[in-house]
C-alpha positions as CSV (number, residue, x, y, z in Angstrom):
1,M,-0.1,0.0,0.0
2,T,1.3,3.4,-0.9
3,E,1.0,5.7,1.8
4,T,-0.4,9.7,1.0
5,A,-0.1,12.6,2.9
6,L,-2.8,13.6,5.5
7,Y,-3.4,17.3,3.9
8,H,-4.5,20.2,6.1
9,R,-5.4,23.6,4.6
10,P,-7.2,25.9,6.9
11,D,-8.6,29.0,7.0
12,T,-6.8,31.1,9.5
13,L,-2.9,31.6,11.0
14,E,-5.0,29.6,14.5
15,Q,-6.0,27.0,12.5
16,A,-2.6,26.4,10.6
17,L,-0.3,27.2,14.3
18,A,-3.1,24.0,15.6
19,H,-2.3,21.8,13.2
20,L,2.1,22.5,13.8
21,A,1.6,22.3,17.1
22,A,0.0,18.9,16.7
23,G,2.2,17.6,14.4
24,D,4.7,17.6,12.0
25,C,4.1,18.9,8.8
26,R,5.2,20.3,5.8
27,I,4.3,23.5,4.8
28,A,3.2,23.4,1.9
29,A,2.4,26.7,0.0
30,G,3.3,27.5,-3.9
31,C,5.2,23.4,-4.0
32,T,7.8,24.5,-6.8
33,D,10.5,23.3,-3.9
34,L,8.5,21.1,-2.3
35,F,7.9,18.2,-4.6
36,P,10.9,18.9,-6.2
37,L,12.8,17.9,-3.0
38,S,9.7,14.9,-2.1
39,H,11.8,12.3,-5.0
40,H,9.0,10.4,-4.9
41,K,5.1,11.3,-7.4
42,T,3.1,12.6,-4.0
43,L,4.0,14.0,-1.0
44,L,3.9,12.4,1.8
45,G,3.2,12.7,5.4
46,E,0.9,15.5,7.0
47,V,0.7,18.7,5.0
48,L,-0.4,22.3,5.7
49,D,-1.0,24.1,2.7
50,I,-1.9,28.2,4.1
51,T,-2.6,28.5,0.9
52,G,-6.2,29.2,1.9
53,I,-5.3,31.8,4.7
54,A,-6.9,35.1,2.7
55,G,-4.7,37.3,4.7
56,L,-0.6,35.5,4.1
57,R,-1.0,36.8,0.3
58,G,-1.3,40.4,-0.8
59,I,1.3,44.0,-0.7
60,H,0.2,46.2,1.6
61,R,1.8,49.3,2.2
62,D,1.7,52.3,5.2
63,D,3.3,55.1,7.0
64,A,6.0,51.6,8.2
65,G,5.9,50.1,4.7
66,L,5.2,47.5,2.7
67,R,4.3,44.5,4.4
68,I,4.0,41.3,1.6
69,G,1.9,38.6,2.7
70,A,4.1,34.8,2.6
71,A,1.8,33.6,0.2
72,T,2.8,36.4,-1.8
73,T,3.9,35.0,-5.9
74,W,6.4,36.3,-8.0
75,T,3.9,37.1,-10.7
76,D,2.0,39.3,-7.8
77,L,5.0,40.4,-7.5
78,I,6.3,40.9,-10.5
79,R,2.4,43.0,-11.1
80,A,2.3,45.4,-8.5
81,N,2.8,48.9,-8.6
82,L,6.1,49.6,-6.0
83,P,8.5,52.3,-5.5
84,P,10.9,52.9,-7.5
85,A,13.3,50.8,-4.6
86,C,12.0,47.1,-5.8
87,D,12.9,47.7,-9.6
88,G,15.7,44.5,-8.2
89,L,13.1,42.9,-7.0
90,K,10.6,42.9,-9.7
91,L,13.7,41.9,-12.2
92,A,15.0,39.3,-9.5
93,A,10.9,37.7,-9.6
94,R,11.2,38.1,-13.7
95,E,13.9,35.7,-13.4
96,V,12.2,32.5,-11.1
97,G,12.0,29.8,-13.6
98,A,9.6,30.1,-16.1
99,R,6.0,31.7,-16.0
100,Q,4.4,28.8,-14.0
101,I,6.4,28.7,-11.4
102,Q,6.9,32.1,-11.5
103,N,2.6,32.1,-10.8
104,R,2.8,29.2,-8.0
105,G,6.3,29.9,-6.6
106,T,6.2,32.2,-2.9
107,I,7.9,34.3,-1.7
108,A,8.3,33.1,1.7
109,G,9.0,29.8,0.2
110,N,11.9,31.2,-2.2
111,L,13.8,32.5,1.7
112,C,12.8,28.7,3.3
113,N,13.8,26.6,0.9
114,A,17.0,28.8,2.2
115,S,18.9,27.7,-1.3
116,P,22.4,29.5,-2.2
117,A,20.2,30.8,-5.9
118,A,17.7,31.9,-3.7
119,D,16.7,34.1,-6.7
120,G,14.4,36.7,-3.7
121,V,17.7,37.3,-1.3
122,P,20.0,39.9,-2.5
123,P,17.1,42.1,-3.4
124,L,15.1,41.8,-0.3
125,L,18.7,42.7,1.7
126,T,18.5,45.1,-0.3
127,L,15.9,46.4,0.8
128,D,16.5,45.8,4.9
129,A,14.2,43.0,4.8
130,Q,13.0,41.4,8.0
131,V,11.2,38.1,8.6
132,E,7.8,37.5,10.1
133,I,7.4,34.2,12.0
134,A,4.2,33.7,14.1
135,G,4.3,31.0,16.6
136,A,2.3,29.3,19.6
137,N,4.6,32.1,21.8
138,G,3.1,35.0,19.4
139,T,4.9,36.8,16.4
140,R,8.0,37.7,16.3
141,C,11.1,39.3,13.9
142,L,14.0,39.2,12.2
143,P,16.6,40.6,9.7
144,L,16.5,37.9,6.7
145,S,20.2,38.1,7.2
146,D,19.5,36.1,10.1
147,F,16.9,33.9,8.9
148,I,18.9,32.2,6.8
149,T,21.5,30.6,8.3
150,G,23.2,28.6,5.9
151,P,22.0,26.1,2.7
152,R,18.7,24.9,2.8
153,L,18.8,26.5,6.8
154,T,16.9,29.6,8.9
155,A,16.1,30.3,12.5
156,L,12.4,29.1,11.8
157,A,11.0,27.2,15.7
158,P,9.5,23.3,15.5
159,G,5.9,25.1,15.2
160,E,6.4,28.0,13.3
161,I,6.0,29.9,10.0
162,V,6.2,33.0,8.4
163,T,3.3,35.1,8.1
164,A,5.0,38.0,5.9
165,V,8.1,39.7,4.5
166,L,8.0,43.4,5.6
167,I,10.9,46.2,4.2
168,P,10.9,49.4,6.5
169,Q,9.8,52.9,5.0
170,A,13.7,54.2,4.6
171,A,15.0,51.3,2.7
172,L,12.2,52.5,0.3
173,E,14.2,55.5,-1.3
174,G,15.8,55.7,-4.6
175,R,16.5,52.8,-6.8
176,G,17.2,49.2,-7.3
177,H,18.0,46.4,-10.2
178,F,19.5,43.3,-10.2
179,L,21.7,40.8,-12.7
180,K,22.6,37.3,-12.6
181,L,24.6,35.6,-14.6
182,G,23.8,32.0,-15.5
183,A,25.4,29.6,-17.8
184,R,21.7,30.6,-20.2
185,R,19.9,33.3,-19.8
186,Y,16.5,31.7,-19.2
187,L,15.6,29.2,-16.7
188,V,18.5,28.5,-14.8
189,I,20.3,28.3,-11.4
190,S,22.5,31.3,-11.6
191,I,26.5,31.2,-11.0
192,A,25.9,34.5,-9.0
193,M,23.5,36.7,-9.4
194,T,24.1,40.8,-8.2
195,A,21.0,43.7,-6.0
196,A,21.7,46.9,-6.5
197,R,19.9,50.2,-3.9
198,I,21.2,53.6,-4.6
199,A,19.7,56.5,-3.4
200,L,21.5,60.4,-4.1
201,R,20.7,64.1,-3.0
202,D,22.2,66.8,-4.9
203,G,23.9,63.8,-7.2
204,V,25.9,62.6,-4.5
205,V,25.1,58.6,-3.1
206,A,23.0,59.2,-0.1
207,Q,22.6,55.8,0.7
208,A,24.1,52.1,-0.2
209,A,22.5,48.3,-0.4
210,L,25.2,46.0,-2.5
211,A,24.2,42.3,-2.4
212,V,25.3,39.2,-3.6
213,G,23.8,35.9,-4.0
214,S,24.9,32.2,-5.8
215,C,28.4,33.1,-4.5
216,G,28.4,31.6,-1.0
217,P,26.4,29.4,2.1
218,V,24.1,32.5,2.4
219,A,23.5,36.1,0.6
220,V,26.0,38.5,1.4
221,R,25.1,42.3,2.1
222,L,28.8,44.6,1.3
223,P,28.3,47.0,3.5
224,R,33.0,48.1,2.9
225,V,32.0,48.8,-0.7
226,E,28.6,50.6,0.3
227,A,30.6,52.6,2.6
228,A,33.2,53.4,-0.4
229,L,30.0,54.7,-2.4
230,I,28.4,56.7,-0.3
231,G,28.5,60.8,-0.1
232,K,30.3,60.5,-4.0
233,P,29.5,60.4,-7.5
234,L,27.5,56.8,-8.3
235,D,30.9,55.4,-9.6
236,P,31.3,51.5,-10.4
237,A,34.1,51.7,-10.8
238,V,34.1,52.3,-7.2
239,V,33.4,48.5,-6.5
240,T,37.1,46.7,-6.8
241,D,37.1,42.6,-6.8
242,A,39.6,42.5,-3.7
243,D,36.8,44.6,-1.8
244,V,33.8,42.1,-3.9
245,A,36.6,39.4,-2.9
246,A,36.9,39.9,1.4
247,A,33.1,39.8,1.8
248,L,32.3,36.1,-0.3
249,R,33.5,32.6,0.1
250,P,32.9,31.4,-3.2
251,M,32.2,28.4,-3.6
252,D,32.8,25.7,-5.9
253,D,30.2,23.3,-7.7
254,M,28.8,21.8,-11.3
255,R,27.9,25.4,-11.9
256,A,30.6,26.9,-12.2
257,A,34.3,27.8,-10.3
258,A,35.4,29.6,-6.6
259,G,37.6,31.5,-9.4
260,Y,35.1,32.5,-11.4
261,R,32.5,33.2,-8.8
262,G,35.8,36.3,-7.5
263,I,35.4,38.1,-11.0
264,G,32.2,37.7,-12.0
265,A,29.8,39.1,-9.1
266,P,32.3,42.5,-8.8
267,E,31.8,42.4,-12.9
268,L,27.8,42.6,-12.0
269,L,27.3,45.5,-9.4
270,R,29.4,47.4,-11.7
271,R,26.7,46.6,-14.0
272,C,23.8,47.4,-11.4
273,L,25.6,50.3,-11.1
274,A,26.6,51.4,-14.2
275,A,22.0,50.6,-15.2
276,L,21.1,52.8,-11.7
277,R,23.6,55.5,-12.9
278,T,21.7,55.9,-16.4
279,C,18.5,55.8,-14.7
280,A,19.7,59.0,-12.8
281,E,20.7,60.7,-15.9
282,A,17.9,60.3,-17.8
283,A,15.5,61.3,-14.7
């Protein structure tokens, strides 16, 4: 007899947390990662489908910033009217698999899967994103940089669920950009990817947020390079290979060697900044 999943689809967050507290449930939303990782034709064990919880999907803005519900899809993000600071996030959303994956895959699923090559992580890092987590003891928030702790590892405790991604108002200044490098143009896992958000005031850089992904165990910000940009006209040449390499732990894998990533990541960052400079000059 073939074992099948015990399937739950609650209507409220409270019901979802009760199911998590009662047993070892796997949380499902778009299932674009869950099914490939299962190695079976059907899901086994208990599955908790959160797509019936209306409050977990959608994008809302108030004086505090943006709230992106955990079950918000990449297509939702692409179609949303977001400030230019989120342009990098929207560009990344268009790179997450094919259209079918974008229609089903969710922003929280991308974070909880915790792949070093997760497209959504670098642009969210440049937006100072916080991850909102609910559990039996209430709600807590973690910086995204603290939420993903390693390849396929997160800070979620048993019985907890991601409910939203929060972007503070201060990080919605400026304009964002995103670039990825792969073995082909589309439908590819990144060899390296970069995101940048730059805010200019009176022609000089007032805010700089740079991030690199797929070049180590987790995506990272580049505070040293960011600091070098502040207070000067935007100049991509400020990004040096040595400064970027100092922040990375490039890895060897089937897609590329560490040395190639060490060259590719800073070049992608310079191209991101050049694109943002062009936008600023055209404004």
